C-alpha positions as CSV (number, residue, x, y, z in Angstrom):
1,M,0.0,0.2,0.1
2,P,1.4,3.3,-0.8
3,D,2.1,6.3,1.8
4,I,0.0,9.2,1.9
5,Q,1.0,12.3,4.1
6,I,-1.2,15.2,4.3
7,I,0.3,18.8,5.0
8,A,-1.4,21.9,6.0
9,K,-1.2,25.0,4.1
10,D,-1.0,27.2,6.7
11,T,0.7,25.8,9.5
12,H,2.9,23.8,7.6
13,A,2.4,21.0,10.1
14,T,1.9,17.2,9.0
15,L,-1.7,16.5,9.9
16,A,-1.9,13.0,9.0
17,N,0.8,10.2,7.9
18,I,-1.3,7.2,6.2
19,T,-0.4,3.9,4.9
20,G,-3.4,2.8,2.8
21,N,-5.5,3.8,0.6
22,S,-7.7,6.6,1.3
23,A,-7.5,9.8,3.4
24,K,-10.1,12.6,3.9
25,L,-9.3,16.2,4.3
26,T,-10.6,18.9,6.5
27,Q,-8.6,21.9,6.0
28,A,-6.7,23.1,3.2
29,S,-3.9,20.7,2.2
30,V,-1.0,19.3,0.1
31,V,-1.6,15.5,-0.1
32,L,1.8,14.0,-0.8
33,I,1.2,10.4,-2.2
34,K,4.8,8.7,-2.3
35,V,4.4,6.7,-5.6
36,P,5.9,7.8,-8.8
37,V,3.9,9.6,-11.2
38,E,4.9,7.1,-14.1
39,D,3.3,4.2,-11.9
40,V,-0.3,6.2,-12.5
41,Q,-2.8,5.0,-14.5
42,E,-5.4,8.0,-14.5
43,V,-6.5,10.6,-11.9
44,T,-10.4,11.1,-11.9
45,R,-13.1,12.8,-9.9
46,D,-16.2,11.3,-8.6
47,G,-18.1,14.1,-7.0
48,T,-15.8,15.8,-4.2
49,S,-13.3,13.0,-4.4
50,A,-10.5,12.8,-6.0
51,I,-9.8,9.2,-7.5
52,V,-6.0,7.9,-8.1
53,K,-5.7,4.7,-10.2
54,L,-2.4,3.0,-10.4
55,K,-1.4,1.1,-13.1
56,N,-0.6,-2.0,-10.9
57,G,-4.6,-2.0,-10.0
58,E,-4.9,-0.2,-7.0
59,V,-7.4,2.6,-6.4
60,I,-6.2,6.0,-3.6
61,V,-9.1,8.1,-2.9
62,I,-8.9,11.5,-1.5
63,D,-12.0,12.4,0.3
64,D,-13.3,16.1,0.1
65,F,-10.5,17.2,-2.2
66,F,-13.1,19.1,-4.6
67,S,-15.4,19.9,-1.7
68,T,-17.6,22.8,-2.7
69,E,-17.5,24.2,0.9
70,A,-14.4,25.4,2.6
71,P,-11.8,24.4,2.3
72,T,-11.2,24.3,-1.1
73,D,-7.7,25.0,-2.1
74,N,-6.1,21.5,-1.9
75,S,-2.8,20.1,-3.8
76,L,-1.8,16.8,-5.0
77,V,2.0,16.2,-5.0
78,F,3.5,12.5,-6.5
79,Q,6.7,11.6,-4.6
80,D,9.3,8.7,-6.4
81,D,11.9,6.9,-4.3
82,S,14.4,9.7,-5.3
83,G,12.5,12.4,-3.8
84,K,11.4,14.1,-7.4
85,L,8.1,15.7,-6.9
86,I,5.4,16.0,-9.5
87,W,3.1,18.7,-9.0
88,A,-0.6,17.7,-10.1
89,Q,-2.6,21.3,-11.2
90,F,-6.4,21.1,-11.4
91,T,-7.1,24.7,-11.9
92,D,-5.4,27.6,-13.4
93,A,-3.9,31.0,-11.6
94,Q,-7.8,32.1,-11.4
95,G,-9.0,29.1,-9.7
96,A,-10.6,27.8,-12.8
97,L,-10.8,24.0,-13.5
98,L,-8.6,23.1,-16.2
99,E,-9.4,21.0,-19.2
100,N,-6.1,19.2,-19.0
101,V,-4.4,18.2,-15.6
102,A,-1.1,19.8,-15.6
103,Y,1.6,18.0,-14.4
104,Q,4.9,20.2,-13.5
105,P,8.5,19.0,-12.1
106,I,9.0,21.1,-8.5
107,D,11.8,21.6,-6.0
108,S,9.6,21.4,-3.0
109,I,6.4,21.9,-1.9
110,D,6.7,25.1,-0.2
111,P,5.6,27.2,-2.8
112,L,2.4,25.3,-2.5
113,L,2.0,26.2,1.3
114,Y,0.7,29.5,2.4
115,A,3.4,32.2,3.2
116,S,3.7,34.4,6.3
117,N,1.8,37.0,4.7
118,G,-1.2,35.1,3.8
119,D,-0.6,34.9,-0.2
120,S,-2.3,31.4,-0.7
121,S,-1.5,31.3,-4.5
122,P,1.4,29.3,-5.9
123,W,1.0,30.3,-9.4
124,A,3.7,33.4,-8.9
125,W,6.4,30.7,-8.5
126,A,4.5,28.3,-11.2
127,A,5.3,30.9,-13.4
128,I,8.9,30.5,-13.3
129,P,10.5,27.1,-14.9
130,V,11.9,24.9,-12.3
131,T,13.2,22.3,-15.2
132,T,14.2,22.8,-18.7
133,G,10.7,21.1,-19.5
134,G,8.7,23.6,-17.4
135,I,5.3,22.5,-17.3
136,L,4.6,19.0,-18.9
137,W,0.7,19.3,-20.2
138,W,-0.9,15.5,-20.6
139,A,-3.8,15.4,-22.7
140,H,-6.9,13.5,-21.8
141,Q,-10.2,12.6,-22.7
142,H,-12.6,14.3,-21.2
143,N,-15.4,12.6,-19.7
144,S,-18.3,15.5,-19.8
145,K,-20.7,13.2,-17.7
146,D,-18.5,13.7,-14.4
147,S,-15.7,16.0,-15.7
148,D,-13.2,13.9,-14.6
149,N,-9.4,14.6,-15.6
150,Q,-6.8,12.3,-16.3
151,P,-3.1,12.0,-17.7
152,A,-2.6,11.2,-21.1
153,Q,-2.4,7.7,-22.8
154,P,0.5,6.5,-22.6
155,P,2.8,5.1,-25.5
156,A,1.7,2.3,-27.5
157,T,3.0,-0.8,-26.4
158,P,5.7,-1.8,-28.5
159,T,5.1,-4.8,-31.4
160,T,8.5,-5.4,-31.8
161,A,11.2,-7.4,-29.8
162,A,14.6,-6.1,-29.2
163,I,17.5,-6.9,-31.2
164,I,20.1,-9.0,-28.8
165,T,23.6,-8.9,-30.6
166,D,26.7,-11.2,-29.1
167,D,30.1,-9.3,-30.3
168,K,32.3,-12.2,-28.4
169,E,34.1,-14.4,-30.3
170,P,33.8,-16.9,-31.8
171,I,30.3,-16.8,-32.4
172,T,29.1,-13.7,-33.3
173,G,25.7,-11.9,-34.4
174,E,22.1,-11.7,-33.3
175,V,21.1,-14.1,-30.7
176,K,17.8,-15.5,-32.1
177,Q,15.0,-16.3,-29.7
178,G,15.6,-19.4,-28.0
179,G,19.3,-18.8,-28.4
180,V,22.4,-19.3,-26.4
181,T,25.1,-16.8,-26.0
182,N,28.9,-16.9,-24.2
183,D,28.6,-12.9,-24.2
184,P,26.8,-11.9,-20.6
185,T,27.0,-8.1,-22.0
186,P,25.4,-8.1,-25.2
187,A,23.8,-4.7,-27.2
188,I,20.2,-4.5,-26.8
189,T,19.1,-2.0,-29.3
190,G,15.8,-1.2,-31.5
191,S,14.6,0.9,-33.6
192,G,11.3,2.8,-34.9
193,A,10.7,5.0,-31.5
194,T,10.4,8.6,-31.3
195,P,13.3,10.7,-31.0
196,G,14.2,11.8,-27.2
197,T,11.4,9.2,-25.5
198,T,13.2,6.9,-23.0
199,I,13.7,3.4,-23.4
200,T,13.6,1.2,-20.3
201,I,15.1,-3.0,-20.6
202,Y,13.8,-5.5,-18.1
203,D,15.2,-8.8,-17.5
204,G,11.7,-10.3,-16.4
205,D,10.8,-7.9,-13.6
206,T,14.3,-6.9,-13.2
207,K,15.0,-3.2,-14.5
208,L,18.5,-3.6,-16.1
209,G,18.6,0.2,-17.1
210,S,17.4,3.0,-19.6
211,T,18.5,4.5,-22.6
212,T,17.3,7.2,-24.6
213,V,15.9,7.4,-28.5
214,G,18.1,9.1,-30.6
215,S,17.1,11.8,-33.7
216,D,17.5,8.5,-36.1
217,G,14.5,6.6,-34.3
218,K,17.2,3.8,-33.2
219,W,18.6,3.2,-29.7
220,S,21.3,1.0,-27.9
221,F,21.4,-0.5,-24.5
222,T,24.3,-2.6,-22.6
223,P,24.0,-4.1,-19.2
224,S,26.6,-2.6,-16.8
225,T,26.1,-5.8,-15.0
226,P,27.3,-9.0,-16.8
227,L,24.1,-11.4,-17.0
228,T,24.3,-14.6,-14.9
229,D,24.5,-17.8,-16.6
230,G,21.0,-18.9,-17.2
231,N,17.7,-17.9,-18.9
232,H,16.9,-14.5,-19.6
233,D,13.8,-12.8,-20.9
234,I,14.3,-9.1,-22.3
235,T,11.5,-7.1,-23.2
236,Y,11.3,-2.8,-22.9
237,T,9.1,-0.2,-22.5
238,V,8.8,3.4,-24.0
239,K,8.4,6.5,-21.7
240,D,7.6,9.7,-23.1
241,T,8.5,13.0,-21.8
242,A,5.6,13.7,-19.7
243,G,6.8,10.2,-18.0
244,N,3.6,7.8,-19.6
245,E,5.1,4.7,-20.0
246,S,3.7,1.7,-22.0
247,G,3.4,-1.8,-21.6
248,K,6.2,-4.0,-22.3
249,S,7.3,-5.2,-25.8
250,P,7.4,-8.6,-27.0
251,A,10.2,-10.9,-25.3
252,V,13.4,-12.0,-26.6
253,D,14.4,-15.4,-24.4
254,F,17.9,-16.5,-24.7
255,T,20.5,-18.3,-22.4
256,V,23.5,-16.8,-21.0
257,D,26.1,-19.9,-21.1
258,T,29.8,-18.6,-20.2
259,T,31.1,-22.4,-19.0
260,A,33.1,-24.0,-21.6
261,P,33.1,-27.7,-22.2
262,A,35.5,-30.2,-20.6
263,T,39.0,-30.1,-21.9
264,P,39.4,-33.4,-24.1
265,D,41.1,-36.2,-22.3
266,T,42.2,-38.5,-25.5
267,A,44.0,-37.6,-28.9
268,P,42.5,-37.7,-32.1
269,A,42.7,-40.6,-34.0
270,G,44.6,-40.3,-37.6
271,T,44.2,-42.7,-40.6
272,D,46.3,-43.0,-43.6
273,D,44.5,-44.2,-46.9
274,Q,47.6,-43.8,-48.8
275,A,48.7,-47.0,-50.2
276,P,51.0,-48.6,-50.0
277,I,50.8,-48.6,-46.2
278,V,47.2,-47.9,-45.2
279,G,45.4,-47.8,-41.6
280,P,46.2,-46.4,-38.4
281,I,48.3,-43.6,-37.8
282,T,50.3,-44.4,-34.5
283,S,51.8,-41.6,-32.9
284,G,55.2,-41.3,-33.5
285,S,55.2,-42.9,-37.0
286,S,55.6,-41.9,-40.2
287,T,53.1,-41.6,-43.3
288,N,53.1,-40.4,-47.0
289,D,49.4,-39.1,-46.7
290,N,49.4,-35.4,-46.6
291,T,45.7,-35.2,-46.4
292,P,45.0,-38.2,-43.2
293,L,41.9,-38.7,-42.0
294,I,41.5,-36.9,-38.6
295,S,38.6,-38.4,-36.1
296,G,37.2,-38.5,-32.5
297,T,34.7,-38.5,-30.6
298,G,32.3,-35.5,-28.9
299,T,28.7,-34.2,-27.8
300,A,26.5,-33.9,-30.6
301,G,26.3,-30.4,-32.1
302,E,29.6,-29.0,-30.3
303,V,31.9,-27.8,-33.2
304,I,35.2,-29.4,-33.3
305,T,38.4,-27.2,-34.5
306,I,41.3,-29.1,-35.2
307,Y,44.9,-27.7,-34.5
308,D,48.4,-28.5,-36.1
309,G,50.3,-27.4,-33.2
310,S,48.8,-23.5,-32.6
311,T,48.2,-23.5,-36.4
312,K,44.2,-23.8,-36.7
313,L,43.3,-26.4,-39.4
314,G,39.7,-26.3,-39.6
315,T,36.5,-27.0,-38.3
316,T,34.1,-29.7,-38.2
317,T,30.7,-30.9,-36.3
318,V,30.1,-34.1,-33.8
319,G,27.1,-35.7,-35.5
320,S,24.2,-37.4,-33.5
321,D,26.1,-40.5,-33.3
322,G,28.8,-38.2,-30.9
323,K,31.8,-38.9,-33.6
324,W,33.5,-36.3,-36.0
325,T,35.8,-36.6,-38.9
326,F,38.0,-34.2,-40.6
327,T,40.5,-33.9,-43.5
328,P,42.8,-31.2,-44.6
329,S,41.7,-29.2,-47.4
330,T,45.4,-27.9,-47.6
331,P,47.7,-30.8,-47.9
332,L,50.3,-31.1,-44.9
333,V,53.9,-30.3,-45.1
334,D,56.7,-32.6,-45.1
335,G,57.9,-33.1,-41.6
336,D,56.6,-33.2,-38.1
337,H,52.7,-32.6,-37.2
338,S,51.1,-32.4,-33.5
339,I,47.5,-32.5,-34.2
340,G,44.7,-31.8,-31.2
341,Y,41.7,-30.5,-31.2
342,T,39.1,-28.4,-29.3
343,A,35.2,-28.5,-28.5
344,T,33.1,-25.3,-28.7
345,D,29.6,-25.6,-27.3
346,A,26.5,-23.6,-28.9
347,A,27.1,-20.4,-26.8
348,G,30.9,-20.3,-28.3
349,N,32.6,-21.3,-24.9
350,E,35.9,-23.2,-26.5
351,S,37.5,-26.0,-24.4
352,G,41.3,-26.3,-23.7
353,K,43.0,-28.6,-26.4
354,S,43.2,-32.0,-26.2
355,P,46.3,-34.5,-26.3
356,T,47.8,-34.7,-29.4
357,L,48.5,-36.8,-32.0
358,D,52.2,-36.6,-33.1
359,F,53.5,-38.1,-36.5
360,N,55.7,-37.5,-39.3
361,I,54.9,-36.8,-43.2
362,D,57.2,-38.1,-45.7
363,T,56.2,-37.5,-49.5
364,V,59.3,-37.7,-50.9
365,A,60.0,-41.4,-52.4
366,P,63.5,-43.5,-51.9
367,T,66.1,-42.6,-54.6
368,A,67.4,-46.5,-54.5
369,T,66.4,-49.0,-56.5
370,A,66.1,-52.8,-56.4
371,S,66.5,-55.2,-58.9
372,L,66.3,-59.1,-59.6
373,V,69.5,-60.7,-60.0
374,S,69.1,-64.5,-59.6
375,I,66.6,-67.5,-59.3
376,T,66.8,-70.7,-58.2
377,Q,67.0,-72.9,-60.2
378,D,68.0,-71.2,-63.2
379,T,67.7,-74.4,-65.7
380,G,68.1,-72.5,-69.2
381,S,70.4,-72.6,-71.9
382,S,72.5,-70.0,-69.0
383,S,72.5,-70.1,-65.5
384,S,71.2,-66.4,-65.9
385,D,68.7,-66.1,-68.3
386,F,66.0,-66.7,-65.9
387,V,64.4,-69.9,-68.0
388,T,64.0,-72.3,-65.5
389,S,62.0,-75.7,-64.9
390,D,61.7,-75.2,-61.3
391,N,58.2,-73.9,-60.4
392,T,59.0,-73.5,-56.6
393,L,61.3,-70.4,-56.7
394,V,63.6,-68.3,-54.2
395,F,64.3,-64.9,-56.1
396,N,67.6,-63.1,-54.9
397,L,67.5,-59.4,-55.1
398,S,69.8,-56.7,-54.7
399,T,69.8,-52.7,-54.5
400,T,71.7,-49.8,-55.8
401,G,73.8,-48.9,-52.4
402,T,72.6,-49.4,-48.8
403,L,68.9,-48.1,-47.9
404,A,68.1,-45.3,-45.4
405,T,66.6,-46.2,-42.0
406,G,63.3,-47.6,-42.5
407,E,63.5,-48.3,-46.2
408,Y,63.0,-51.8,-46.9
409,V,62.6,-54.2,-50.7
410,Q,59.4,-55.7,-51.8
411,I,58.8,-58.0,-55.2
412,S,55.8,-58.1,-57.2
413,L,55.0,-61.6,-59.3
414,D,52.3,-60.8,-61.2
415,G,53.5,-57.2,-63.0
416,G,53.2,-54.8,-59.9
417,T,49.2,-55.7,-59.0
418,T,50.2,-57.2,-55.6
419,W,53.8,-56.7,-53.5
420,V,55.0,-58.5,-51.1
421,N,58.1,-57.8,-48.4
422,A,61.3,-59.3,-49.1
423,I,64.0,-60.7,-46.2
424,K,67.1,-58.5,-45.9
425,G,70.3,-60.5,-46.1
426,S,74.0,-59.5,-46.1
427,D,75.2,-56.2,-47.1
428,N,72.5,-55.0,-50.3
429,S,71.2,-58.4,-50.8
430,W,67.6,-59.3,-50.5
431,S,65.6,-62.3,-51.2
432,Y,62.5,-63.7,-51.3
433,D,61.2,-67.4,-50.7
434,N,58.5,-68.7,-53.0
435,T,59.2,-72.3,-52.1
436,G,55.7,-72.7,-50.4
437,K,54.0,-71.8,-53.8
438,T,53.8,-73.5,-57.4
439,L,54.0,-71.1,-60.4
440,A,52.7,-72.4,-63.3
441,D,54.2,-72.8,-66.4
442,G,54.1,-69.5,-68.4
443,S,56.2,-66.0,-68.6
444,Y,56.2,-63.8,-65.2
445,S,57.0,-60.0,-65.0
446,I,58.8,-59.6,-62.1
447,E,58.8,-56.1,-60.6
448,T,61.0,-55.3,-57.4
449,R,60.8,-51.5,-55.8
450,V,62.3,-49.9,-52.3
451,V,59.5,-48.4,-49.9
452,D,60.4,-46.3,-47.2
453,A,58.8,-45.9,-43.4
454,A,56.4,-43.2,-44.8
455,G,55.1,-45.4,-47.7
456,N,56.6,-43.8,-50.6
457,T,57.9,-46.1,-53.5
458,G,60.8,-45.9,-55.6
459,T,61.5,-46.5,-59.1
460,A,60.2,-50.1,-59.8
461,S,62.8,-52.6,-61.7
462,T,61.2,-55.4,-64.1
463,Q,63.0,-58.5,-65.1
464,V,60.8,-61.5,-67.1
465,I,61.4,-64.9,-66.1
466,V,60.2,-68.3,-67.9
467,V,59.0,-71.4,-65.6
468,D,58.8,-74.5,-68.4
469,T,58.4,-77.7,-66.4
470,Q,57.7,-79.8,-69.5
471,S,59.9,-82.6,-71.1
472,P,60.5,-82.6,-74.8
473,S,58.4,-85.2,-76.8
474,A,60.4,-87.8,-78.8
475,T,59.8,-87.0,-83.1
476,A,59.6,-90.6,-85.5
477,V,62.0,-89.7,-88.6
478,T,60.1,-91.0,-92.0
479,A,61.3,-91.4,-95.0
480,D,60.2,-92.2,-98.4
481,D,63.3,-93.4,-99.9
482,L,66.6,-94.9,-98.4
483,Y,69.6,-94.9,-101.3
484,D,73.0,-96.2,-100.4
485,D,75.7,-94.9,-102.3
486,V,78.9,-97.0,-100.4
487,G,80.7,-99.7,-101.4
488,A,80.3,-102.7,-104.3
489,I,76.0,-102.8,-103.7
490,Q,74.8,-99.3,-104.0
491,G,71.3,-98.4,-104.5
492,T,67.8,-98.1,-103.2
493,I,67.4,-99.9,-99.4
494,S,64.0,-101.2,-99.5
495,N,61.5,-100.8,-96.5
496,S,62.3,-104.1,-94.9
497,P,63.5,-105.6,-92.3
498,D,65.7,-108.1,-94.3
499,S,67.2,-105.0,-95.9
500,L,71.1,-104.8,-95.1
501,T,73.7,-101.7,-96.0
502,D,77.3,-101.0,-95.2
503,D,76.5,-97.4,-95.9
């Protein structure tokens, strides 16, 4: 209930201090209602009573304020919590009832009290403006039935919500209805208001502050105290220069979240899909795949930022299954790499960096070559013609010089379609034992190459071998005629077991 103070105009004494909704006057008085004028919905007259209706629904009744018998000189003043006084004037300097109630800020109620010389009119003082605004006139709708006077209608209730803007990285821009932001002091803005009016911003029922509409009809407000983590419901009202306040605008509901996700405790996984060595990339290993697949797990919807050391490679989003993958759009350079990642939630809070996957990228092919130098058994016309009747062979290889650390030799028996590793021998010799497999008769294009630890392959060498396990078949010799031209008996030898010849 409001506090009401009644002060006698002649003695300046307080006649009553009332906490309630009604008072009755018995002499010329100043009625001081301790309610901000902004909270007044209307002031009306009901017979000899002044009726003050507040915006919260309360009604204050001052009986005999308009009494037709003495005393007739009563004054109504509103006072807010800061002590600001607003005088509600019902009559002009001649005592005539005003068509409109005039509201004037005053420094004190003293001019409304009777002076010691008996002057009972405050109008000589009131003619001097006490604020730059002077007298504030509030238009009202005059009711001819009861001649009520009331404040003007407040500004129209805004129909558009305020715009909330996040300017805190990494996610900036407008915070939509139901959105999330990590900015506890977002810019709250609007437009289309009357220049010079006051915008009051609320978070639910809590007043955050106010700002003034500029000459372009736009206004902006930034909370001086950061908003707490949690849900917020931002609205605003418009207050005109007479102090009339509109209803609240539509609300913008959003959540402030300044808590970062937990730092990931596992390193990302890496996968090499660049032949000849494919599969997981282990920490400390080498790969010839300069766009390896990076993957991991996280919370669905979070943004994963992948780093190589302190360099940001790019981002990806965790899927509904809690998994994410990333492939660098720009190939990684040869050398050492340290891949880690962070998780960023919907509000833009970024976690610490995960443990790293450390590996080396090497895309330079070996310079050494390997060649087939012999087979067992080489049974052709020479011991080095790579022709053999043996279909379970051992292949002997040699390299051009000593191989670098991690390099090794491979051999292909099918022209490079499939490759197997050879076994290191002494010095530069290598071998591959194929005695457990039988080769079919035919010609084979045997390829050999050097491979490094990252999977890069050197230039391949080719040697053709022939496997032939078939013995030649005997061929019968026939002739139409045999002729003996030696000795005393010469001539044609007949085809008969009894025929003899000394030739």
